[in-house]
N, CA, C and O atoms as a MOPAC input file, in Angstrom:
PM7 MOZYME 1SCF
protein

 N     -4.37700 1   -19.76100 1    46.69100 1
 C     -3.70000 1   -19.18200 1    47.83100 1
 C     -3.85300 1   -20.12100 1    49.02100 1
 O     -4.97700 1   -20.45500 1    49.39500 1
 N     -2.75600 1   -20.54900 1    49.61700 1
 C     -2.85800 1   -21.42400 1    50.77500 1
 C     -3.56000 1   -20.71300 1    51.92100 1
 O     -3.41200 1   -19.50400 1    52.10000 1
 N     -4.31000 1   -21.46000 1    52.67900 1
 C     -5.09700 1   -20.86400 1    53.74300 1
 C     -4.25800 1   -20.46100 1    54.94400 1
 O     -4.75500 1   -19.76000 1    55.82500 1
 N     -3.00000 1   -20.88300 1    55.00400 1
 C     -2.17300 1   -20.50600 1    56.14600 1
 C     -1.85900 1   -19.00800 1    56.12600 1
 O     -1.39200 1   -18.46400 1    57.12700 1
 N     -2.10800 1   -18.34100 1    55.00700 1
 C     -1.86700 1   -16.90400 1    54.90400 1
 C     -2.94100 1   -16.10300 1    55.62300 1
 O     -2.80500 1   -14.88800 1    55.76500 1
 N     -3.99200 1   -16.74400 1    56.07300 1
 C     -5.07800 1   -16.03300 1    56.74000 1
 C     -4.55500 1   -15.30300 1    57.97100 1
 O     -4.83100 1   -14.11600 1    58.14600 1
 N     -3.80000 1   -15.99800 1    58.83300 1
 C     -3.30800 1   -15.37400 1    60.05300 1
 C     -2.27800 1   -14.29800 1    59.75300 1
 O     -2.19500 1   -13.30500 1    60.47500 1
 N     -1.50300 1   -14.47900 1    58.71100 1
 C     -0.44300 1   -13.53000 1    58.40100 1
 C     -0.99300 1   -12.20100 1    57.90700 1
 O     -0.37800 1   -11.15900 1    58.13400 1
 N     -2.14000 1   -12.21700 1    57.23500 1
 C     -2.68900 1   -11.01200 1    56.62500 1
 C     -3.79600 1   -10.39700 1    57.47100 1
 O     -4.85800 1   -10.06200 1    56.94700 1
 N     -3.56300 1   -10.24500 1    58.76600 1
 C     -4.60200 1    -9.72800 1    59.64700 1
 C     -4.96500 1    -8.28100 1    59.31400 1
 O     -6.12000 1    -7.88800 1    59.47600 1
 N     -4.01400 1    -7.49300 1    58.85800 1
 C     -4.28000 1    -6.10000 1    58.57000 1
 C     -4.96700 1    -5.87100 1    57.24300 1
 O     -5.42100 1    -4.75900 1    56.97400 1
 N     -5.05700 1    -6.87600 1    56.41400 1
 C     -5.64500 1    -6.76200 1    55.08900 1
 C     -7.16700 1    -6.76200 1    55.21300 1
 O     -7.70900 1    -7.28200 1    56.18800 1
 N     -7.85600 1    -6.18500 1    54.23500 1
 C     -9.31100 1    -6.17100 1    54.23300 1
 C     -9.82700 1    -7.59700 1    54.15600 1
 O     -9.77900 1    -8.21900 1    53.09400 1
 N    -10.32000 1    -8.12100 1    55.27300 1
 C    -10.69300 1    -9.52600 1    55.35100 1
 C    -11.99700 1    -9.82400 1    54.63900 1
 O    -12.19000 1   -10.94900 1    54.17900 1
 N    -12.89100 1    -8.86900 1    54.53200 1
 C    -14.14300 1    -9.11400 1    53.82100 1
 C    -13.86300 1    -9.35500 1    52.34200 1
 O    -14.54800 1   -10.15100 1    51.70000 1
 N    -12.86800 1    -8.67600 1    51.80500 1
 C    -12.47900 1    -8.90900 1    50.41600 1
 C    -11.95600 1   -10.31800 1    50.22500 1
 O    -12.19000 1   -10.94800 1    49.19300 1
 N    -11.24900 1   -10.80300 1    51.22900 1
 C    -10.71900 1   -12.16400 1    51.16800 1
 C    -11.85900 1   -13.17800 1    51.17200 1
 O    -11.83800 1   -14.15400 1    50.42200 1
 N    -12.85200 1   -12.93900 1    52.02200 1
 C    -14.00400 1   -13.84200 1    52.09400 1
 C    -14.76900 1   -13.82100 1    50.77500 1
 O    -15.19800 1   -14.86800 1    50.28800 1
 N    -14.94000 1   -12.64500 1    50.20100 1
 C    -15.64900 1   -12.54000 1    48.91700 1
 C    -14.89100 1   -13.27500 1    47.81500 1
 O    -15.49600 1   -13.90800 1    46.95000 1
 N    -13.56800 1   -13.18500 1    47.85600 1
 C    -12.76400 1   -13.88500 1    46.84900 1
 C    -12.93000 1   -15.39700 1    46.99400 1
 O    -13.03200 1   -16.11400 1    45.99900 1
 N    -12.95600 1   -15.87200 1    48.22500 1
 C    -13.17900 1   -17.30400 1    48.44200 1
 C    -14.55800 1   -17.71500 1    47.93300 1
 O    -14.71000 1   -18.77200 1    47.32200 1
 N    -15.56700 1   -16.87100 1    48.19000 1
 C    -16.92400 1   -17.17400 1    47.72000 1
 C    -16.98300 1   -17.20000 1    46.18900 1
 O    -17.66200 1   -18.04400 1    45.60400 1
 N    -16.26800 1   -16.27300 1    45.54600 1
 C    -16.22700 1   -16.27200 1    44.07800 1
 C    -15.58100 1   -17.54800 1    43.55400 1
 O    -16.03700 1   -18.12400 1    42.56600 1
 N    -14.52000 1   -17.98100 1    44.21800 1
 C    -13.84300 1   -19.21500 1    43.79500 1
 C    -14.75700 1   -20.41900 1    43.95500 1
 O    -14.74200 1   -21.32700 1    43.12300 1
 N    -15.55400 1   -20.43400 1    45.01800 1
 C    -16.51600 1   -21.52300 1    45.21500 1
 C    -17.53800 1   -21.51300 1    44.09100 1
 O    -17.88100 1   -22.56300 1    43.54600 1
 N    -18.02500 1   -20.32500 1    43.74400 1
 C    -19.01600 1   -20.21800 1    42.65900 1
 C    -18.43400 1   -20.71800 1    41.33800 1
 O    -19.11900 1   -21.39600 1    40.57300 1
 N    -17.17300 1   -20.38300 1    41.07200 1
 C    -16.52000 1   -20.85300 1    39.84100 1
 C    -16.41900 1   -22.37400 1    39.82000 1
 O    -16.66400 1   -23.01100 1    38.79500 1
 N    -16.05800 1   -22.94200 1    40.95600 1
 C    -15.93700 1   -24.40100 1    41.03000 1
 C    -17.29000 1   -25.07000 1    40.83300 1
 O    -17.38300 1   -26.09600 1    40.16000 1
 N    -18.34700 1   -24.49100 1    41.41900 1
 C    -19.68400 1   -25.05600 1    41.25300 1
 C    -20.11900 1   -24.99700 1    39.79200 1
 O    -20.74000 1   -25.93000 1    39.28200 1
 N    -19.78800 1   -23.89400 1    39.12700 1
 C    -20.10700 1   -23.75700 1    37.71400 1
 C    -19.36300 1   -24.80800 1    36.88000 1
 O    -19.92400 1   -25.39500 1    35.95400 1
 N    -18.09600 1   -25.03000 1    37.22500 1
 C    -17.29700 1   -26.02200 1    36.51300 1
 C    -17.84800 1   -27.43800 1    36.74100 1
 O    -17.82100 1   -28.26900 1    35.83400 1
 N    -18.33900 1   -27.70100 1    37.93700 1
 C    -18.93300 1   -29.00700 1    38.23100 1
 C    -20.17200 1   -29.22500 1    37.37200 1
 O    -20.37800 1   -30.31400 1    36.83600 1
 N    -20.99500 1   -28.18800 1    37.24100 1
 C    -22.18800 1   -28.29600 1    36.39200 1
 C    -21.79900 1   -28.57900 1    34.93900 1
 O    -22.45500 1   -29.36900 1    34.26000 1
 N    -20.73200 1   -27.93300 1    34.46700 1
 C    -20.27100 1   -28.16700 1    33.09600 1
 C    -19.81300 1   -29.62300 1    32.92100 1
 O    -20.08500 1   -30.25000 1    31.89700 1
 N    -19.12300 1   -30.14000 1    33.92300 1
 C    -18.66700 1   -31.53100 1    33.84800 1
 C    -19.85400 1   -32.49700 1    33.85900 1
 O    -19.83400 1   -33.52000 1    33.17300 1
 N    -20.87900 1   -32.17100 1    34.63300 1
 C    -22.07300 1   -33.02700 1    34.65800 1
 C    -22.77400 1   -33.02300 1    33.30300 1
 O    -23.30600 1   -34.04200 1    32.86300 1
 N    -22.76600 1   -31.85300 1    32.64300 1
 C    -23.33500 1   -31.78400 1    31.28700 1
 C    -22.53300 1   -32.65400 1    30.32100 1
 O    -23.09500 1   -33.28600 1    29.42600 1
 N    -21.21000 1   -32.68000 1    30.51400 1
 C    -20.36400 1   -33.52500 1    29.65700 1
 C    -20.73500 1   -34.99900 1    29.82900 1
 O    -20.74900 1   -35.75700 1    28.85900 1
 N    -21.03100 1   -35.39700 1    31.05500 1
 C    -21.43400 1   -36.78900 1    31.29200 1
 C    -22.74500 1   -37.08500 1    30.56500 1
 O    -22.90500 1   -38.14900 1    29.96800 1
 N    -23.67300 1   -36.14200 1    30.61900 1
 C    -24.95000 1   -36.32300 1    29.91400 1
 C    -24.73300 1   -36.45000 1    28.40700 1
 O    -25.35900 1   -37.28600 1    27.75400 1
 N    -23.84400 1   -35.61900 1    27.85500 1
 C    -23.53900 1   -35.69300 1    26.42400 1
 C    -22.92000 1   -37.04700 1    26.07100 1
 O    -23.23500 1   -37.63900 1    25.03900 1
 N    -22.04100 1   -37.51800 1    26.94200 1
 C    -21.44100 1   -38.83500 1    26.71300 1
 C    -22.50400 1   -39.92600 1    26.73300 1
 O    -22.46300 1   -40.85600 1    25.92700 1
 N    -23.45500 1   -39.80800 1    27.65400 1
 C    -24.53000 1   -40.80000 1    27.74400 1
 C    -25.35100 1   -40.80900 1    26.45200 1
 O    -25.71800 1   -41.86700 1    25.94200 1
 N    -25.63200 1   -39.60800 1    25.93200 1
 C    -26.37200 1   -39.51500 1    24.67200 1
 C    -25.58600 1   -40.15400 1    23.52800 1
 O    -26.16000 1   -40.85700 1    22.69700 1
 N    -24.27200 1   -39.91200 1    23.48400 1
 C    -23.44000 1   -40.51000 1    22.44000 1
 C    -23.43000 1   -42.02800 1    22.56200 1
 O    -23.45000 1   -42.74300 1    21.56000 1
 N    -23.39900 1   -42.51100 1    23.80500 1
 C    -23.39300 1   -43.96300 1    24.02400 1
 C    -24.71900 1   -44.56400 1    23.56900 1
 O    -24.75300 1   -45.62900 1    22.95300 1
 N    -25.81800 1   -43.86100 1    23.88300 1
 C    -27.14400 1   -44.34600 1    23.49000 1
 C    -27.32400 1   -44.34600 1    21.97500 1
 O    -28.02400 1   -45.19800 1    21.42700 1
 N    -26.69200 1   -43.39000 1    21.30600 1
 C    -26.80500 1   -43.32400 1    19.84800 1
 C    -25.74600 1   -44.19500 1    19.15500 1
 O    -25.63900 1   -44.19700 1    17.92900 1
 N    -24.98000 1   -44.92200 1    19.94300 1
 C    -23.95000 1   -45.83900 1    19.45600 1
 C    -22.80000 1   -45.13200 1    18.72700 1
 O    -22.15100 1   -45.72500 1    17.86500 1
 N    -22.55200 1   -43.87200 1    19.07300 1
 C    -21.38700 1   -43.17000 1    18.52600 1
 C    -20.10600 1   -43.64300 1    19.20500 1
 O    -19.04400 1   -43.71000 1    18.58600 1
 N    -20.22900 1   -43.96900 1    20.48900 1
 C    -19.08100 1   -44.50800 1    21.22400 1
 C    -19.50800 1   -45.81100 1    21.90900 1
 O    -20.69500 1   -46.06900 1    22.10700 1
 N    -18.51300 1   -46.61800 1    22.26000 1
 C    -18.82700 1   -47.89100 1    22.91200 1
 C    -19.08100 1   -47.65800 1    24.39800 1
 O    -18.74500 1   -46.60700 1    24.94500 1
 N    -19.67600 1   -48.65300 1    25.03300 1
 C    -19.94200 1   -48.54700 1    26.46900 1
 C    -18.64100 1   -48.45100 1    27.25100 1
 O    -18.55800 1   -47.72700 1    28.24200 1
 N    -17.62700 1   -49.18100 1    26.80400 1
 C    -16.33800 1   -49.15400 1    27.49400 1
 C    -15.73300 1   -47.74900 1    27.44900 1
 O    -15.24100 1   -47.24000 1    28.45600 1
 N    -15.77800 1   -47.13200 1    26.26000 1
 C    -15.28300 1   -45.76000 1    26.11700 1
 C    -16.06600 1   -44.82000 1    27.02200 1
 O    -15.49200 1   -43.96000 1    27.69100 1
 N    -17.37900 1   -44.99400 1    27.03200 1
 C    -18.25600 1   -44.16200 1    27.85600 1
 C    -17.87000 1   -44.27900 1    29.32800 1
 O    -17.75200 1   -43.26600 1    30.01800 1
 N    -17.67300 1   -45.50300 1    29.81400 1
 C    -17.35100 1   -45.69900 1    31.22200 1
 C    -15.99800 1   -45.10800 1    31.59200 1
 O    -15.83600 1   -44.51400 1    32.65800 1
 N    -15.02700 1   -45.27800 1    30.69600 1
 C    -13.69300 1   -44.73000 1    30.95900 1
 C    -13.75700 1   -43.20900 1    31.05800 1
 O    -13.22900 1   -42.62000 1    32.00100 1
 N    -14.40500 1   -42.57700 1    30.08200 1
 C    -14.49900 1   -41.11300 1    30.07800 1
 C    -15.33700 1   -40.61400 1    31.24900 1
 O    -15.02900 1   -39.58900 1    31.85600 1
 N    -16.40700 1   -41.35600 1    31.55800 1
 C    -17.27700 1   -40.96200 1    32.67400 1
 C    -16.51300 1   -41.01900 1    33.99600 1
 O    -16.62700 1   -40.11300 1    34.82100 1
 N    -15.73700 1   -42.07800 1    34.19400 1
 C    -14.94600 1   -42.19600 1    35.41900 1
 C    -13.93600 1   -41.06100 1    35.54600 1
 O    -13.71300 1   -40.53700 1    36.63700 1
 N    -13.33100 1   -40.68600 1    34.42800 1
 C    -12.37500 1   -39.58000 1    34.43300 1
 C    -13.06500 1   -38.27100 1    34.83500 1
 O    -12.54000 1   -37.51000 1    35.64700 1
 N    -14.22800 1   -38.02300 1    34.26700 1
 C    -14.96900 1   -36.79800 1    34.58400 1
 C    -15.43100 1   -36.81200 1    36.04200 1
 O    -15.36900 1   -35.78700 1    36.72200 1
 N    -15.88900 1   -37.95700 1    36.52000 1
 C    -16.33000 1   -38.04600 1    37.91500 1
 C    -15.17100 1   -37.80600 1    38.88300 1
 O    -15.37000 1   -37.24900 1    39.96300 1
 N    -13.97400 1   -38.22000 1    38.50300 1
 C    -12.80000 1   -37.96000 1    39.33200 1
 C    -12.53200 1   -36.45900 1    39.41000 1
 O    -12.19600 1   -35.93700 1    40.47300 1
 N    -12.68100 1   -35.76500 1    38.27700 1
 C    -12.53700 1   -34.30500 1    38.26800 1
 C    -13.55100 1   -33.66000 1    39.19800 1
 O    -13.22100 1   -32.74900 1    39.95700 1
 N    -14.79200 1   -34.14300 1    39.13400 1
 C    -15.86200 1   -33.58700 1    39.97100 1
 C    -15.53300 1   -33.79500 1    41.45600 1
 O    -15.72400 1   -32.88800 1    42.26600 1
 N    -15.04600 1   -34.97400 1    41.80600 1
 C    -14.68100 1   -35.23300 1    43.20400 1
 C    -13.57200 1   -34.30000 1    43.67500 1
 O    -13.60400 1   -33.80700 1    44.80300 1
 N    -12.59500 1   -34.06300 1    42.80900 1
 C    -11.50400 1   -33.17000 1    43.20600 1
 C    -11.99500 1   -31.73600 1    43.37300 1
 O    -11.54500 1   -31.02400 1    44.27100 1
 N    -12.91800 1   -31.31100 1    42.51000 1
 C    -13.47800 1   -29.96000 1    42.64900 1
 C    -14.31300 1   -29.84300 1    43.92600 1
 O    -14.27900 1   -28.81500 1    44.60300 1
 N    -15.06000 1   -30.89700 1    44.24800 1
 C    -15.85000 1   -30.87800 1    45.47800 1
 C    -14.95600 1   -30.77300 1    46.70700 1
 O    -15.28900 1   -30.07000 1    47.66100 1
 N    -13.82800 1   -31.46600 1    46.68800 1
 C    -12.92400 1   -31.38400 1    47.83700 1
 C    -12.31900 1   -29.98900 1    47.93300 1
 O    -12.12000 1   -29.47000 1    49.03200 1
 N    -12.02700 1   -29.38500 1    46.79500 1
 C    -11.50400 1   -28.01400 1    46.80100 1
 C    -12.54900 1   -27.04600 1    47.36000 1
 O    -12.20800 1   -26.11600 1    48.09000 1
 N    -13.81000 1   -27.26200 1    47.02100 1
 C    -14.88500 1   -26.41700 1    47.55600 1
 C    -14.94100 1   -26.55100 1    49.07600 1
 O    -15.10000 1   -25.55500 1    49.78000 1
 N    -14.81200 1   -27.76900 1    49.58100 1
 C    -14.84100 1   -27.96200 1    51.03500 1
 C    -13.69100 1   -27.22800 1    51.71100 1
 O    -13.86900 1   -26.66400 1    52.79000 1
 N    -12.51600 1   -27.22900 1    51.09300 1
 C    -11.36500 1   -26.50600 1    51.64800 1
 C    -11.65800 1   -25.01100 1    51.67600 1
 O    -11.37600 1   -24.34100 1    52.67000 1
 N    -12.21500 1   -24.48900 1    50.60200 1
 C    -12.52900 1   -23.05700 1    50.54500 1
 C    -13.59200 1   -22.68800 1    51.57700 1
 O    -13.50000 1   -21.63500 1    52.20700 1
 N    -14.60200 1   -23.54700 1    51.75700 1
 C    -15.64000 1   -23.27600 1    52.75800 1
 C    -15.04100 1   -23.27300 1    54.16400 1
 O    -15.43400 1   -22.47400 1    55.01500 1
 N    -14.09400 1   -24.16600 1    54.39700 1
 C    -13.40400 1   -24.17600 1    55.68900 1
 C    -12.62400 1   -22.88900 1    55.90500 1
 O    -12.56100 1   -22.37600 1    57.02200 1
 N    -12.03100 1   -22.37000 1    54.84200 1
 C    -11.30900 1   -21.09800 1    54.93300 1
 C    -12.23400 1   -19.94900 1    55.26300 1
 O    -11.87400 1   -19.06700 1    56.04200 1
 N    -13.41800 1   -19.94600 1    54.68400 1
 C    -14.40400 1   -18.89900 1    54.97100 1
 C    -14.81800 1   -18.97300 1    56.44000 1
 O    -14.88300 1   -17.95100 1    57.12300 1
 N    -15.09300 1   -20.17000 1    56.91600 1
 C    -15.50400 1   -20.35300 1    58.30700 1
 C    -14.41200 1   -19.87500 1    59.26000 1
 O    -14.68500 1   -19.18000 1    60.23800 1
 N    -13.18700 1   -20.25400 1    58.96200 1
 C    -12.05900 1   -19.86900 1    59.80600 1
 C    -11.88100 1   -18.35500 1    59.81400 1
 O    -11.62600 1   -17.75900 1    60.86100 1
 N    -12.01500 1   -17.74400 1    58.65900 1
 C    -11.84300 1   -16.30100 1    58.55900 1
 C    -12.94800 1   -15.56100 1    59.30200 1
 O    -12.67700 1   -14.56400 1    59.97200 1
 N    -14.19000 1   -16.03100 1    59.19500 1
 C    -15.29900 1   -15.38600 1    59.91400 1
 C    -15.09700 1   -15.48900 1    61.41500 1
 O    -15.36100 1   -14.53500 1    62.14700 1
 N    -14.63400 1   -16.63400 1    61.87400 1
 C    -14.36700 1   -16.81900 1    63.30200 1
 C    -13.26400 1   -15.86200 1    63.74500 1
 O    -13.33700 1   -15.26500 1    64.81900 1
 N    -12.25300 1   -15.72900 1    62.91300 1
 C    -11.14600 1   -14.81900 1    63.21500 1
 C    -11.64400 1   -13.37800 1    63.33100 1
 O    -11.23400 1   -12.64500 1    64.23100 1
 N    -12.52800 1   -12.97700 1    62.41900 1
 C    -13.07500 1   -11.62200 1    62.46200 1
 C    -13.90900 1   -11.39600 1    63.72400 1
 O    -13.84500 1   -10.32400 1    64.32600 1
 N    -14.68700 1   -12.39800 1    64.12400 1
 C    -15.49500 1   -12.27400 1    65.33800 1
 C    -14.60300 1   -12.11500 1    66.57000 1
 O    -14.89800 1   -11.31200 1    67.45500 1
 N    -13.52500 1   -12.87300 1    66.62200 1
 C    -12.60100 1   -12.76500 1    67.74600 1
 C    -11.95900 1   -11.37900 1    67.78100 1
 O    -11.75700 1   -10.80900 1    68.85300 1
 N    -11.64500 1   -10.85200 1    66.62300 1
 C    -11.06200 1    -9.52000 1    66.53200 1
 C    -12.03600 1    -8.46900 1    67.06400 1
 O    -11.64400 1    -7.55100 1    67.78400 1
 N    -13.32000 1    -8.62000 1    66.69600 1
 C    -14.34900 1    -7.69700 1    67.17700 1
 C    -14.48400 1    -7.76400 1    68.69300 1
 O    -14.62100 1    -6.73100 1    69.34800 1
 N    -14.44700 1    -8.96500 1    69.25600 1
 C    -14.55100 1    -9.12500 1    70.70700 1
 C    -13.38900 1    -8.43600 1    71.41000 1
 O    -13.57300 1    -7.79600 1    72.44500 1
 N    -12.19100 1    -8.56800 1    70.84300 1
 C    -11.02300 1    -7.91500 1    71.42900 1
 C    -11.17900 1    -6.39600 1    71.39600 1
 O    -10.81800 1    -5.71900 1    72.35900 1
 N    -11.71200 1    -5.85400 1    70.29800 1
 C    -11.92800 1    -4.41400 1    70.20000 1
 C    -12.92300 1    -3.94800 1    71.25400 1
 O    -12.73500 1    -2.90700 1    71.88400 1
 N    -13.99400 1    -4.73800 1    71.44100 1
 C    -15.00800 1    -4.37500 1    72.43600 1
 C    -14.40400 1    -4.38600 1    73.84600 1
 O    -14.70500 1    -3.50700 1    74.65300 1
 N    -13.55200 1    -5.37700 1    74.14500 1
 C    -12.91700 1    -5.44200 1    75.45900 1
 C    -12.01400 1    -4.23300 1    75.69000 1
 O    -11.98300 1    -3.67600 1    76.78800 1
 N    -11.27700 1    -3.83000 1    74.65300 1
 C    -10.40100 1    -2.67300 1    74.76600 1
 C    -11.20700 1    -1.40800 1    75.02300 1
 O    -10.80100 1    -0.57100 1    75.82900 1
 N    -12.35100 1    -1.25700 1    74.34200 1
 C    -13.20000 1    -0.09200 1    74.54700 1
 C    -13.75500 1    -0.06500 1    75.96500 1
 O    -13.83100 1     0.99600 1    76.58500 1
 N    -14.14700 1    -1.23900 1    76.48300 1
 C    -14.66300 1    -1.32100 1    77.83900 1
 C    -13.58100 1    -0.93900 1    78.85700 1
 O    -13.85900 1    -0.24600 1    79.83600 1
 N    -12.35800 1    -1.39200 1    78.62100 1
 C    -11.25500 1    -1.05000 1    79.53400 1
 C    -10.98700 1     0.44700 1    79.53100 1
 O    -10.74100 1     1.03900 1    80.58200 1
 N    -11.03300 1     1.06800 1    78.34100 1
 C    -10.82700 1     2.51200 1    78.23100 1
 C    -11.93800 1     3.25600 1    78.95200 1
 O    -11.69100 1     4.26900 1    79.60600 1
 N    -13.16000 1     2.75700 1    78.83300 1
 C    -14.30700 1     3.39900 1    79.46700 1
 C    -14.25500 1     3.33200 1    80.97700 1
 O    -14.74000 1     4.24400 1    81.64600 1
 N    -13.67700 1     2.27500 1    81.53600 1
 C    -13.58900 1     2.10600 1    82.98200 1
 C    -12.50700 1     3.00000 1    83.58400 1
 O    -12.61900 1     3.41400 1    84.73800 1
 N    -11.46500 1     3.30000 1    82.81300 1
 C    -10.36700 1     4.13600 1    83.31200 1
 C    -10.83700 1     5.53000 1    83.40100 1
 O    -10.07800 1     6.41300 1    83.79900 1

């Protein structure tokens, strides 16, 4: 889900949105760990001479590229969480100001 929808969905339950982003981050972290295990398995295969060093390096570079892309996606999701929390705080401040104005009248 593109993060530009954050402002459009102001009436939606925002805590659910934050939790969904956190779940997506957890999934990405889990996938990164799986990819790191794949690199370890490749290293073991290379050490046991099942695959050549060249094959190992090619596959390792491919896996590391996947890991970098997942890390960048995690950073985007974390930015979305930060933006959403800030938005919620601003909303709370506006509610407090409205209550104060009502109380003064």
